[in-house]
C-alpha positions in Angstrom: 0.0 0.0 0.0 2.9 2.5 0.7 4.2 2.1 -2.8 0.6 2.7 -4.2 0.2 6.0 -2.6 2.8 8.0 -4.5 1.4 6.4 -7.7 -2.1 7.4 -6.8 -0.9 10.9 -6.1 0.9 11.2 -9.4 -2.1 10.0 -11.4 -4.4 12.4 -9.6 -2.0 15.3 -10.3 -1.9 14.4 -14.0 -5.8 14.2 -14.2 -6.1 17.5 -12.5 -3.5 19.2 -14.8 -5.5 17.6 -17.9 -8.7 19.0 -16.5 -7.3 22.6 -16.0 -5.9 22.3 -19.6 -9.3 21.2 -21.0 -11.0 24.2 -19.0 -8.4 26.8 -20.2 -9.2 25.6 -24.0 -12.8 25.7 -23.3 -12.7 29.1 -21.9 -10.4 30.4 -24.7 -12.2 28.7 -27.7 -15.7 28.2 -26.6 -17.3 31.0 -28.5 -15.3 30.1 -31.7 -16.2 26.3 -31.4 -19.9 27.3 -31.2 -19.2 29.5 -34.3 -17.0 27.7 -36.5 -18.0 24.3 -35.7 -21.8 25.1 -35.3 -23.0 21.9 -37.2 -20.5 19.4 -35.8 -21.9 16.7 -33.6 -19.6 16.3 -30.5 -17.8 12.9 -29.8 -15.5 10.8 -31.8 -12.9 13.6 -31.9 -15.1 15.6 -34.4 -14.9 18.9 -32.7 -10.9 18.5 -32.4 -10.9 17.8 -36.0 -12.9 20.8 -36.9 -10.7 23.0 -34.8 -7.6 21.6 -36.7 -9.3 22.3 -40.0 -10.2 25.9 -38.7 -7.1 26.7 -37.0 -6.1 29.6 -39.2 -9.5 31.3 -38.3 -9.2 31.0 -34.4 -8.1 34.0 -32.3 -4.6 34.3 -30.9 -5.8 33.5 -27.4 -7.5 30.3 -28.5 -4.4 29.2 -30.5 -2.3 30.0 -27.6 -4.5 27.9 -25.3 -4.4 24.9 -27.7 -0.6 25.1 -28.1 -0.2 25.1 -24.3 -2.4 22.3 -23.7 -0.7 20.3 -26.4 2.8 21.2 -24.9 1.7 20.1 -21.4 0.6 16.7 -22.9 4.0 16.3 -24.4 3.1 17.4 -27.8 0.6 14.6 -28.6 
């Protein structure tokens, strides 16, 4: 059990960081998603694909939030 606690802490910290990144992107890009990807049904990565296709139309703040989140995830 002692060895498991640090692992659980790390997993929890990673999950928290990912949730914060997602929140930051949603705050920065929410209105643009609703405008640029209005007809796209969520799920299966469709919104993400729409954002990739419309990347050049996104605001600087939205692009920056996406780049920061991607960097935090190790560039995935």
